[in-house]
C-alpha positions in Angstrom: 18.7 5.9 -27.3 18.5 4.5 -30.8 16.2 2.8 -33.4 17.8 0.6 -36.0 21.1 2.2 -35.6 19.8 5.8 -35.7 20.9 7.3 -32.4 19.5 10.1 -30.2 22.1 12.2 -28.6 21.9 13.2 -25.0 20.8 16.7 -25.8 17.9 15.4 -27.9 16.8 13.5 -24.8 17.2 16.7 -22.8 15.1 18.7 -25.4 12.2 16.2 -25.2 12.5 16.1 -21.4 12.2 19.9 -21.2 9.3 19.9 -23.7 7.3 17.2 -21.9 7.7 18.6 -18.4 6.9 22.1 -19.6 3.7 20.8 -21.2 2.7 18.8 -18.1 3.4 21.9 -15.9 1.1 24.0 -18.1 -1.5 21.3 -18.3 -1.7 20.9 -14.5 -1.7 24.6 -13.9 -4.5 25.2 -16.4 -6.8 22.3 -15.4 -6.1 21.9 -11.7 -4.6 25.2 -10.7 -1.9 23.1 -8.8 1.8 23.3 -9.3 3.7 20.4 -10.9 4.4 17.7 -8.2 7.4 15.4 -8.8 6.2 13.3 -5.9 2.8 12.5 -7.6 1.9 8.9 -8.3 -0.9 7.8 -10.7 -3.6 5.5 -9.7 -1.9 2.6 -11.4 1.2 3.1 -9.3 3.3 4.9 -12.0 5.4 7.6 -10.6 5.5 11.0 -12.4 9.2 10.4 -13.0 8.5 7.2 -14.9 5.6 8.8 -16.7 7.9 11.6 -17.9 10.6 9.2 -19.0 8.0 7.1 -20.9 6.7 10.2 -22.7 10.2 11.3 -23.6 11.1 7.9 -24.9 8.0 7.8 -27.1 8.7 11.3 -28.5 12.3 10.3 -29.2 11.2 7.0 -30.8 8.8 8.9 -33.1 11.5 11.3 -34.1 14.0 8.5 -34.9 11.4 6.5 -36.8 10.5 9.6 -38.8 14.2 10.1 -39.8 14.5 6.4 -40.7 11.4 6.5 -42.9 12.6 9.7 -44.6 15.9 7.9 -45.4 14.1 4.7 -46.5 11.8 6.6 -48.9 14.2 9.4 -50.0 12.2 12.2 -48.3 15.1 14.7 -48.3 14.8 18.4 -47.5 14.2 20.6 -50.5 16.4 23.7 -51.2 13.5 25.9 -50.1 13.1 24.0 -46.8 16.8 24.2 -46.0 16.7 27.9 -46.8 13.7 28.3 -44.4 15.6 26.6 -41.6 18.6 28.8 -42.2 16.5 31.9 -42.3 14.9 30.9 -39.0 18.3 30.4 -37.5 19.5 33.7 -38.8 16.5 35.5 -37.3 17.5 34.2 -33.9 21.1 35.1 -34.5 20.1 38.6 -35.3 17.9 38.7 -32.3 20.6 37.6 -29.9 23.3 39.6 -31.6 25.7 36.9 -32.8 25.9 33.2 -33.7 27.7 32.5 -30.4 25.0 34.3 -28.4 22.3 32.2 -30.1 24.1 29.0 -29.4 24.6 30.1 -25.8 20.8 30.4 -25.5 20.5 26.9 -26.9 23.0 25.6 -24.4 20.8 26.9 -21.7 18.1 24.5 -23.0 20.7 21.7 -23.0 20.9 21.7 -26.7 23.7 22.0 -29.3 23.0 23.9 -32.6 23.3 20.6 -34.5 20.5 19.1 -32.4 18.3 22.2 -32.7 18.5 22.1 -36.5 17.8 18.3 -36.3 14.6 19.0 -34.5 13.7 21.8 -36.9 13.8 19.3 -39.8 11.2 16.9 -38.4 8.1 18.8 -39.6 9.5 19.1 -43.1 10.4 15.4 -43.2 6.9 14.5 -42.2 5.5 16.8 -44.9 7.8 15.3 -47.5 6.8 11.8 -46.6 3.1 12.7 -46.9 3.9 14.3 -50.2 5.5 11.1 -51.5 2.5 9.1 -50.2 0.3 11.2 -52.5 2.7 11.1 -55.4 1.9 8.4 -58.0 4.9 6.3 -58.8 6.7 6.8 -55.5 7.5 3.8 -53.2 5.2 5.2 -50.6 2.2 5.9 -52.9 -1.2 4.5 -52.0 -3.6 4.1 -54.9 -7.3 4.7 -54.6 -7.8 1.0 -54.7 -5.4 0.6 -51.8 -7.3 3.2 -49.8 -10.6 1.7 -50.6 -9.5 -1.7 -49.4 -8.2 0.0 -46.2 -11.6 1.8 -45.8 -13.4 -1.5 -46.1 -11.2 -3.0 -43.4 -12.1 0.0 -41.2 -15.8 -0.8 -41.7 -16.6 2.0 -44.1 -19.9 1.6 -45.9 -22.0 3.7 -48.3 -25.7 4.5 -47.8 -28.2 6.9 -49.3 -31.2 8.1 -47.5 -34.4 10.1 -47.8 -35.0 12.4 -44.8 -38.2 14.0 -43.8 -37.3 16.4 -41.1 -39.4 16.8 -37.9 -37.8 20.2 -37.1 -38.2 23.6 -38.6 -35.1 23.9 -40.8 -34.9 27.6 -40.1 -35.3 27.7 -36.4 -34.5 24.1 -35.3 -37.7 24.0 -33.3 -39.7 20.7 -33.3 -42.7 20.6 -35.6 -46.2 20.2 -34.2 -47.6 16.7 -33.7 -49.9 17.3 -36.6 -47.0 18.3 -38.9 -45.0 15.3 -37.7 -47.9 13.0 -38.5 -48.0 14.4 -42.1 -44.3 13.7 -42.5 -44.7 10.2 -41.2 -47.6 9.6 -43.6 -45.4 10.9 -46.5 -42.6 8.6 -45.4 -44.9 5.6 -45.4 -46.1 6.6 -48.9 -42.5 6.8 -50.2 -41.7 3.4 -48.6 -44.7 1.8 -50.3 -43.4 3.1 -53.7 -40.0 1.6 -53.0 -41.5 -1.7 -51.8 -43.5 -2.0 -55.0 -40.5 -1.3 -57.3 -39.9 -4.1 -59.8 -37.2 -2.3 -61.8 -34.1 -0.4 -60.9 -34.5 0.2 -57.1 -31.4 2.4 -56.9 -32.6 4.7 -59.7 -36.1 5.0 -58.1 -34.6 5.6 -54.7 -32.4 8.4 -56.1 -35.4 9.9 -57.9 -37.5 9.9 -54.8 -34.7 11.3 -52.7 -34.1 14.1 -55.1 -37.8 14.9 -55.0 -38.6 14.5 -51.3 -35.5 14.4 -49.1 -35.0 17.4 -46.9 -31.4 16.6 -46.0 -29.4 19.8 -46.4 -26.3 17.7 -47.2 -27.9 16.2 -50.3 -26.5 18.9 -52.5 -23.0 18.0 -51.4 -23.6 14.3 -51.3 -26.2 13.5 -54.0 -25.4 9.8 -54.2 -25.2 9.1 -50.4 -22.8 9.1 -47.6 -19.7 7.0 -47.1 -18.8 6.7 -43.4 -17.7 4.4 -40.6 -19.0 3.8 -37.1 -19.4 6.8 -34.9 -20.0 9.3 -37.8 -23.8 9.2 -38.0 -26.6 9.5 -35.4 -27.1 6.1 -33.7 -30.4 5.3 -35.3 -29.1 6.0 -38.8 -25.9 4.0 -38.3 -27.6 1.0 -36.8 -30.1 0.8 -39.7 -27.4 1.2 -42.3 -25.2 -1.5 -41.0 -28.1 -3.9 -40.6 -28.9 -3.7 -44.3 -27.5 -5.9 -47.0 -26.3 -4.1 -50.1 -29.2 -3.1 -52.3 -31.7 -3.3 -49.5 -34.0 -0.6 -48.2 -34.7 0.0 -44.5 -38.0 0.4 -42.7 -38.8 4.0 -41.6 -36.2 5.0 -39.0 -36.8 7.9 -36.6 -33.9 10.0 -35.3 -33.6 13.4 -33.7 -33.5 14.8 -37.3 -36.7 13.2 -38.5 -37.8 10.1 -40.5 -35.2 8.3 -42.6 -35.5 5.7 -45.3 -32.1 4.2 -46.1 -30.7 2.3 -49.1 -27.5 0.4 -48.5 -25.2 0.8 -51.5 -22.0 -0.9 -52.6 -19.0 0.9 -51.0 -18.2 4.1 -53.0 -14.5 3.5 -53.6 -13.7 7.0 -54.6 -15.5 8.5 -51.6 -14.0 5.9 -49.3 -10.5 6.7 -50.6 -10.9 10.4 -50.0 -12.4 9.7 -46.5 -9.4 7.7 -45.3 -6.5 9.4 -47.3 -5.1 11.1 -44.3 -5.9 8.4 -41.7 -4.2 5.8 -43.8 -0.9 7.7 -43.7 -1.1 8.5 -40.0 -1.9 4.8 -39.3 1.1 3.8 -41.5 3.4 6.0 -39.4 1.9 4.9 -36.1 2.3 1.3 -37.0 5.9 1.8 -37.9 6.5 3.6 -34.6 4.7 0.9 -32.7 6.6 -1.9 -34.3 10.0 -0.2 -33.9 12.2 -1.2 -31.0 14.1 1.6 -29.2 17.2 0.6 -27.4 18.5 2.7 -24.5 21.8 2.8 -22.7 22.4 2.5 -19.0 22.8 6.3 -18.9 19.1 6.7 -19.9 18.1 4.3 -17.1 20.0 6.4 -14.6 18.5 9.7 -16.0 16.6 11.7 -13.4 14.3 14.0 -15.3 13.6 16.2 -12.3 17.3 17.0 -11.9 17.7 17.5 -15.6 14.7 19.8 -15.9 15.6 21.9 -12.9 19.1 22.3 -14.3 17.7 23.5 -17.6 15.4 25.9 -15.8 18.2 27.2 -13.7 20.4 27.7 -16.8 17.6 29.6 -18.5 17.6 32.2 -15.7 21.3 33.0 -16.3 21.8 36.3 -18.1 24.5 36.9 -20.7 
């Protein structure tokens, strides 16, 4: 198999075949208590053999794209990383008694030493790409402005709120109906003050939130939350997305209590921090998705069951 001229050797295919089938075996044993069944067919008609080959091809594709990206952006291994790989190899050499014995163990897995070391570099290459992505001036760098634009595309918004809880903050137990009524009355009083504001609404909202809000997260997020869909309780989320920027909601009740929300302009710094990791993983996923992996006729003829059982049998051989 290959992506843009970067080829996967047969033993790299063998490695990922063994890895995927071992994982599936463990998964089925743990969740169903049943042994792995090579005759199994999924509801959509996909055979387990085709499923394994598809998983193997995706794993190999990700590996090859990672190597291609590392070359494209100059994400080479550092001296320390090379030394760590060598030290890891040496530990196995010491464990098995010689370099030849170590390589013989790899052969039982269908792997050459060269391919084993190639697999070992993948985590480091990913780390180095991520480091470049966070390094200003690199070709891969994403600025806060880039990240904020990405966050806006992913429907991130910023909203502040005043929360009057209807639960005991110490025990989590619901307040009495009388106590809830008092909280509701206070929420209505706060809402009236906001509705009567003729000056800086945002400043007044923040002042009232600092005075009355019982949200324990306010100390960490004193100027509001920056979030996307699915991050907040449904009532809060629906009210926030329904507001125009600068608008205040009606009183909203959720399982936490009574909320009054203020929709704010997107906090670009908070948005950039929120999506910093997601942006990179999406970048990598998009490159994998758009890449085309070519396979030879030998891959088409590959029987993962025979290969896996051969690897398993080799692993039982002593010496």
